[in-house]
Each structure stands twice: as C-alpha cells, then as structure tokens.
GURO-599862 format. One record per residue (C-alpha): x, y, z; residue number from 0; residue in three letters. Coordinates in Angstrom, 2 decimals. Each point is the difference from the previous one (the first is absolute). Layout:
<pts>
X:Y:Z:NUM:ALA
...
</pts>
This chain:
<pts>
0.00:0.00:0.00:0:UNK
2.84:2.39:0.86:1:UNK
1.75:-0.88:-3.31:2:UNK
-3.19:0.61:-1.95:3:UNK
-0.38:3.32:1.82:4:UNK
3.49:1.01:-1.16:5:UNK
-0.87:-0.93:-3.58:6:UNK
-3.29:1.92:0.23:7:UNK
1.83:3.09:1.21:8:UNK
2.57:-0.20:-2.79:9:UNK
-2.64:-0.52:-2.69:10:UNK
-2.04:2.90:1.37:11:UNK
3.07:2.27:0.13:12:UNK
0.66:-0.73:-3.69:13:UNK
-3.53:0.08:-1.42:14:UNK
-1.11:3.16:1.80:15:UNK
2.45:1.88:-2.24:16:UNK
-1.53:-1.40:-3.19:17:UNK
-3.18:0.88:-1.93:18:UNK
-3.03:-1.81:1.43:19:UNK
-0.67:-1.73:-3.32:20:UNK
3.34:-1.85:0.24:21:UNK
0.05:-0.86:3.70:22:UNK
-1.84:-3.35:0.03:23:UNK
2.03:-1.49:-2.84:24:UNK
3.34:1.20:1.39:25:UNK
-0.92:-1.19:3.51:26:UNK
-0.55:-3.55:-1.29:27:UNK
3.29:0.16:-1.89:28:UNK
1.99:1.16:3.03:29:UNK
-1.53:-2.60:2.32:30:UNK
0.75:-2.74:-2.53:31:UNK
3.56:1.24:-0.43:32:UNK
0.62:-0.01:3.77:33:UNK
-1.26:-3.58:0.37:34:UNK
2.06:-1.15:-3.00:35:UNK
3.14:1.56:1.48:36:UNK
-0.76:-1.61:3.39:37:UNK
-0.19:-3.48:-1.58:38:UNK
-2.36:-1.28:2.69:39:UNK
-3.49:0.63:1.33:40:UNK
0.83:1.21:3.50:41:UNK
3.27:1.98:0.05:42:UNK
1.20:1.60:3.23:43:UNK
-0.22:3.70:0.70:44:UNK
3.74:0.46:-0.53:45:UNK
-0.19:-1.83:-3.35:46:UNK
-2.87:2.24:-1.11:47:UNK
1.96:3.08:1.12:48:UNK
3.04:-1.12:-2.03:49:UNK
-2.19:-0.48:-3.08:50:UNK
-1.54:3.44:0.40:51:UNK
3.45:1.58:0.31:52:UNK
0.95:-1.66:-3.32:53:UNK
-3.16:1.33:-1.63:54:UNK
0.93:3.47:1.17:55:UNK
-1.74:2.87:1.73:56:UNK
-3.71:0.33:-0.80:57:UNK
0.58:3.39:-1.62:58:UNK
2.69:-1.39:-2.30:59:UNK
-2.09:-3.05:-0.98:60:UNK
-3.04:2.19:-0.67:61:UNK
2.16:2.20:-2.23:62:UNK
0.97:-3.05:-2.07:63:UNK
-3.62:-0.95:-0.54:64:UNK
-0.85:3.59:-0.84:65:UNK
3.01:0.47:-2.26:66:UNK
0.48:3.27:1.76:67:UNK
1.83:2.89:-1.64:68:UNK
1.42:3.11:1.64:69:UNK
-2.69:2.47:0.98:70:UNK
-0.22:3.06:2.20:71:UNK
-3.20:-1.60:1.27:72:UNK
-0.30:-3.69:-0.83:73:UNK
-3.17:-1.80:-1.11:74:UNK
-0.53:-1.71:3.37:75:UNK
-0.68:3.34:1.71:76:UNK
-1.08:2.05:-3.04:77:UNK
-3.72:-0.62:0.59:78:UNK
0.38:1.15:3.61:79:UNK
1.93:3.05:-1.22:80:UNK
-2.76:0.98:-2.44:81:UNK
-2.67:-0.51:2.65:82:UNK
1.80:2.12:2.60:83:UNK
0.79:2.66:-2.62:84:UNK
-3.68:0.23:-0.96:85:UNK
-0.97:0.33:3.66:86:UNK
2.58:2.74:0.63:87:UNK
-0.95:1.97:-3.12:88:UNK
-3.73:-0.30:0.74:89:UNK
0.65:1.16:3.58:90:UNK
1.96:2.98:-1.33:91:UNK
-2.81:0.92:-2.41:92:UNK
-2.63:-0.33:2.72:93:UNK
1.96:1.97:2.58:94:UNK
0.90:2.83:-2.41:95:UNK
-3.61:0.18:-1.22:96:UNK
-1.34:0.21:3.53:97:UNK
2.56:2.70:0.75:98:UNK
-1.20:1.97:-3.03:99:UNK
-3.65:-0.25:1.08:100:UNK
0.81:1.08:3.55:101:UNK
2.11:2.90:-1.22:102:UNK
-2.78:1.14:-2.31:103:UNK
-2.49:-0.16:2.84:104:UNK
2.24:1.99:2.33:105:UNK
0.97:2.54:-2.69:106:UNK
-2.94:0.18:-2.43:107:UNK
1.19:3.29:-1.47:108:UNK
3.37:-1.35:-1.15:109:UNK
0.60:0.02:-3.76:110:UNK
-1.23:-3.30:-1.51:111:UNK
2.72:-0.20:-2.66:112:UNK
2.66:0.43:2.67:113:UNK
-1.59:-2.71:2.14:114:UNK
-0.12:-2.46:-2.92:115:UNK
3.60:0.77:-0.99:116:UNK
1.14:-0.57:3.59:117:UNK
-2.00:-3.24:0.12:118:UNK
1.67:-1.35:-3.18:119:UNK
3.44:1.05:1.20:120:UNK
-0.49:-1.56:3.44:121:UNK
-1.49:-3.18:-1.47:122:UNK
2.87:-0.42:-2.46:123:UNK
2.65:0.59:2.65:124:UNK
-1.67:-2.36:2.50:125:UNK
-0.52:-2.70:-2.66:126:UNK
3.67:0.14:-1.05:127:UNK
1.08:-0.25:3.64:128:UNK
-2.36:-2.93:0.62:129:UNK
1.18:-1.83:-3.12:130:UNK
3.68:0.57:0.84:131:UNK
-0.39:-1.07:3.63:132:UNK
-1.93:-3.16:-0.89:133:UNK
2.48:-0.94:-2.74:134:UNK
3.01:0.51:2.28:135:UNK
-1.58:-2.12:2.75:136:UNK
-0.77:-2.89:-2.36:137:UNK
3.40:0.36:-1.67:138:UNK
1.66:-0.50:3.38:139:UNK
-2.26:-2.97:0.77:140:UNK
0.86:-1.53:-3.39:141:UNK
3.73:0.55:0.49:142:UNK
-0.01:-1.55:3.48:143:UNK
-2.49:-2.78:-0.65:144:UNK
1.98:-2.12:-2.44:145:UNK
3.47:0.07:1.45:146:UNK
1.04:-2.54:2.62:147:UNK
3.42:0.84:1.39:148:UNK
0.18:-2.65:2.69:149:UNK
-0.45:-3.71:-0.50:150:UNK
-3.66:-0.65:0.49:151:UNK
-1.49:-2.55:2.38:152:UNK
-3.12:-1.91:-1.19:153:UNK
-1.09:-0.49:3.61:154:UNK
-0.50:3.79:0.28:155:UNK
-2.50:0.16:-2.84:156:UNK
-3.14:2.01:0.86:157:UNK
-3.10:-1.94:0.99:158:UNK
-2.77:-0.66:-2.52:159:UNK
-2.99:2.20:0.99:160:UNK
-3.06:-1.89:1.18:161:UNK
-3.03:0.01:-2.27:162:UNK
-1.86:2.62:2.05:163:UNK
3.10:2.21:0.13:164:UNK
1.35:-0.58:-3.49:165:UNK
1.05:3.61:-0.36:166:UNK
-0.87:3.60:0.59:167:UNK
-3.13:1.40:-1.58:168:UNK
0.74:2.34:-2.88:169:UNK
-3.00:2.10:1.01:170:UNK
1.53:0.75:3.41:171:UNK
3.19:1.21:-1.68:172:UNK
-1.96:2.26:-2.35:173:UNK
-2.05:1.46:2.83:174:UNK
3.03:0.53:2.25:175:UNK
2.12:1.83:-2.59:176:UNK
-2.89:2.03:-1.42:177:UNK
-1.55:1.15:3.27:178:UNK
3.37:0.83:1.58:179:UNK
0.99:2.05:-3.05:180:UNK
-3.28:1.91:0.07:181:UNK
0.21:0.55:3.78:182:UNK
3.57:1.36:-0.16:183:UNK
-0.86:2.24:-2.96:184:UNK
-3.05:1.43:1.75:185:UNK
1.96:0.44:3.20:186:UNK
2.80:1.90:-1.74:187:UNK
-1.85:1.94:-2.68:188:UNK
-3.60:0.08:1.19:189:UNK
0.47:1.10:3.58:190:UNK
-3.45:1.57:0.12:191:UNK
-1.48:-3.45:-0.54:192:UNK
0.97:-0.74:3.62:193:UNK
-1.77:2.92:1.60:194:UNK
-3.07:1.13:1.88:195:UNK
-2.53:1.81:-2.21:196:UNK
-2.41:2.37:1.73:197:UNK
-2.59:2.28:-1.53:198:UNK
0.06:3.42:1.64:199:UNK
-2.68:2.15:-1.58:200:UNK
0.73:0.26:-3.70:201:UNK
3.63:-1.10:0.40:202:UNK
1.55:-3.45:0.27:203:UNK
2.62:-0.22:2.75:204:UNK
2.72:-2.62:-0.62:205:UNK
2.21:-1.05:2.92:206:UNK
2.70:-2.48:-1.19:207:UNK
1.37:-2.68:2.30:208:UNK
3.50:0.08:-1.45:209:UNK
2.70:2.57:-0.60:210:UNK
0.46:-0.08:-3.78:211:UNK
3.60:1.26:0.09:212:UNK
0.98:-2.63:2.56:213:UNK
-1.60:-2.74:-2.13:214:UNK
1.88:1.10:-3.11:215:UNK
3.17:0.16:2.09:216:UNK
-0.41:-3.76:0.54:217:UNK
-0.49:-0.70:-3.72:218:UNK
3.19:-2.06:-0.26:219:UNK
-1.11:-2.21:2.91:220:UNK
-3.39:-0.61:-1.60:221:UNK
1.75:-0.96:-3.25:222:UNK
2.15:-2.49:1.93:223:UNK
-3.12:-1.46:1.61:224:UNK
-1.71:-0.41:-3.36:225:UNK
3.06:-1.62:-1.58:226:UNK
0.21:-2.42:2.93:227:UNK
-3.66:-0.87:-0.52:228:UNK
0.50:-0.62:-3.74:229:UNK
3.01:-2.24:0.72:230:UNK
-1.93:-2.07:2.54:231:UNK
-3.15:-0.33:-2.12:232:UNK
2.05:-0.79:-3.13:233:UNK
1.88:-2.71:1.88:234:UNK
-3.35:-1.49:1.02:235:UNK
-0.91:-0.44:-3.66:236:UNK
3.38:-1.58:-0.74:237:UNK
0.42:-2.27:3.03:238:UNK
-3.70:-1.02:0.03:239:UNK
0.19:-1.00:3.66:240:UNK
1.64:0.67:3.37:241:UNK
3.44:-1.34:-0.87:242:UNK
2.90:0.74:2.35:243:UNK
1.24:2.62:-2.47:244:UNK
-3.42:1.64:0.01:245:UNK
-0.15:-0.04:3.79:246:UNK
3.43:1.60:0.47:247:UNK
-0.46:2.74:-2.59:248:UNK
-3.55:0.78:1.13:249:UNK
1.13:0.17:3.63:250:UNK
2.84:2.42:-0.79:251:UNK
-2.18:2.22:-2.21:252:UNK
-2.89:0.15:2.45:253:UNK
2.20:0.73:3.01:254:UNK
1.58:2.82:-1.99:255:UNK
-3.48:1.26:-0.97:256:UNK
-1.20:-0.03:3.61:257:UNK
3.04:2.00:1.15:258:UNK
-0.49:2.59:-2.77:259:UNK
-3.75:0.29:0.65:260:UNK
0.58:0.51:3.72:261:UNK
2.58:2.71:-0.73:262:UNK
-2.41:1.76:-2.35:263:UNK
-3.29:-0.18:1.88:264:UNK
1.36:0.58:3.52:265:UNK
1.67:3.23:-1.11:266:UNK
-2.11:2.87:1.47:267:UNK
0.83:2.28:-2.94:268:UNK
-1.82:-2.38:-2.36:269:UNK
-3.34:1.07:1.42:270:UNK
-1.75:3.32:-0.37:271:UNK
1.02:1.88:3.14:272:UNK
-2.92:2.41:-0.45:273:UNK
-2.61:-2.74:-0.21:274:UNK
-1.45:0.46:3.49:275:UNK
0.12:3.80:-0.07:276:UNK
-1.65:0.14:-3.44:277:UNK
-2.84:-2.26:1.12:278:UNK
-0.31:1.78:3.31:279:UNK
-0.48:3.32:-1.81:280:UNK
-3.15:-1.41:-1.60:281:UNK
-1.60:-0.57:3.44:282:UNK
-1.24:-3.48:-0.91:283:UNK
1.30:-1.83:3.06:284:UNK
-0.76:0.92:3.58:285:UNK
3.62:0.11:1.12:286:UNK
3.46:0.02:-1.54:287:UNK
0.71:-3.21:1.92:288:UNK
-2.58:-1.88:-2.09:289:UNK
1.72:1.07:-3.21:290:UNK
3.44:-0.98:1.27:291:UNK
-1.29:-3.40:1.08:292:UNK
-1.58:-0.65:-3.41:293:UNK
3.16:1.18:-1.79:294:UNK
2.20:-2.34:2.07:295:UNK
-2.43:-2.87:-0.59:296:UNK
0.01:0.57:-3.77:297:UNK
3.81:0.18:-0.07:298:UNK
0.25:-3.25:1.97:299:UNK
-2.49:-1.81:-2.25:300:UNK
1.75:1.11:-3.19:301:UNK
3.42:-1.00:1.36:302:UNK
-1.29:-3.41:1.10:303:UNK
-1.79:-0.41:-3.32:304:UNK
3.12:0.48:-2.14:305:UNK
1.98:-2.40:2.24:306:UNK
-2.51:-2.87:-0.03:307:UNK
0.89:-1.28:-3.48:308:UNK
3.79:-0.23:0.49:309:UNK
-0.49:-1.40:3.53:310:UNK
-2.20:-2.83:-1.30:311:UNK
2.54:-0.78:-2.73:312:UNK
2.80:-0.15:2.58:313:UNK
-1.96:-2.54:2.04:314:UNK
-0.74:-2.09:-3.12:315:UNK
3.66:0.07:-1.07:316:UNK
1.13:-1.19:3.45:317:UNK
-2.64:-2.75:0.23:318:UNK
0.63:-1.39:-3.49:319:UNK
3.76:0.40:0.44:320:UNK
-0.12:-2.16:3.12:321:UNK
-2.12:-2.58:-1.84:322:UNK
2.57:-0.12:-2.81:323:UNK
2.85:-0.49:2.49:324:UNK
-1.83:-2.77:1.88:325:UNK
-1.01:-1.89:-3.16:326:UNK
3.47:0.27:-1.51:327:UNK
1.72:-1.51:3.04:328:UNK
</pts>
C-alpha cells in the first residue's frame, strides 16, 4: 500500500503538469513502465524509489511528454496566466470606472472631455502595470518551477489531493483577486466612498473616514499587498492543492500581508482626524463621546475585517503544512 502510494504521488506529480486530455493515457503508460522496470508485482519502497529516480523528476518527465520548448511562460501554466491576467485587467477596468463615476458625482461641473481623457490615461497606465506585474510573477514561477538543483527524493513527492479536495476553486481565485483590486482602488482613489453622507438642508455633507493623503502615501505598500495576493492566488491555480510548497509560500506571503496591514491601519494619521469634530458640528449626536465611540468601533471593525482573510490563510497553511509533514514521514 505504501509503495502504491509512492507511485500514485509520482504519477500525480507528472500528470498534473500535462493537458487534461493526455493525463489518463500517460498515467497508464507511466504505471506500466514502473512495473516493467521493477520486474515483479510487489517491489519494496526502496526499489520503487530507485526506479523513480531513474525516471527523473516529475517536472522533467512531464517536459518530455510535452516536448517542451523554451518559453517565458510555459504551456503548463499559460492557462493560469491568461486567467489571472483577465481577472487583473477586469479588476482594473472596474476600479477605474467606479473611480470615474464617483469623481463625476463629487465634481459634476468638471469638464467631461477632461474627465474622459483622464479615465483613458489612467486605465491605460493601470492596465500596462497590471499586465507587466502579472507577466513578471508568472515568468519567475516558470523560471523556478522547472529547475531542480538538488538531487530529488521520490519519498518527498506531494500527496495526491483527495477527491473532495482535488484543488482550489477557480471561482474563489477570481473573486479574491477582483474584489481586492476593487477595494484597494476605491480605498486609494475613491476615498469619499468610505464616508458618512448627511443631508443638511439643501446641501450634502460628506465626512470621510480616511485621510486621503495618508492613504496615497501608503500606495507602495498597497501595491506590495496586491502583488502578494496575485502570487498566492496564481500559485493556487498552478499547484492545484495544498502542497508543501504552497503551504510555505502562502504562509510567508500572508504573514507579510498581516504585518503590512497592521502597520497601515493602526497608524492614526490614516484616519480623518476631523471626523468627530465634523460630525459633532452637525449636532446629530447627543454628545461628542458617542461620536468618538462610534468612530473607534468603525476603525476596529475595518481593521479586523482586512486582517480576517490573511489570518484564515495562515491557519490553513499551517494546518495543511503539518498534514504534509506527518504524511510524508
């Protein structure tokens, strides 16, 4: 049973890198080849390991079946690259469009031609940045994925995912990348979206939660967070399960994200320092203490909200990492 498990893991590690239409046929061929090389029906684990070493690393064997050429982004991850690229570009289009609508609402008298020109310019710049970032990330993954420097050990092959956990859902990756991109864009460029709107007579009073200048000052950190998210979600599509590699990279990225988010959202200058005084001037609440309490509560909820996702991923990475270690012993 242990020997069969080792064969299953090797076959899975090879076929997951191949087009689905070829996997069944190649799986049968590899299994038959292993048994032929063993020369008997029930070889020991060490004999199976020796055979797998002779066959070569799963990546190298998959390349032979694929007749792989040199690519910036190879065919085994190209579909994932296109999918992530579409998500990123759609997120950019959505976020920039929402920003345009909000800006038009806040400044209805602004020249329409100027607004459209700024929209096109911003969209083009953001799309180029998104394309370049996604391409660089997948280029690095491609460069690292097919090169084994150390002698590989068949006994350290990743486990075959169970049927009910065969891989990550593509829909969850799409939602994660898209919603995070839209949220960051609104946070940075649509500050008035996160505000209290109050009608005072014929005027609309807008009291923003955040300090726009402080948010833009953290632009580089938000970019790092988004790149980390794209790397993690892209790796999900490639690894198709909680492999040890996936666990380690996800853990490192999410810990980094948590640290950055804490630094950003616990900084007092990030928040509108005039929030309580502006609301108090409208005489809506009975005391200033009520406003301060609500403001602190909202800040706490937002901070907790942005940390929940990375925190859950950290727990998952640790749990599945431990499972991988235990099952590989």
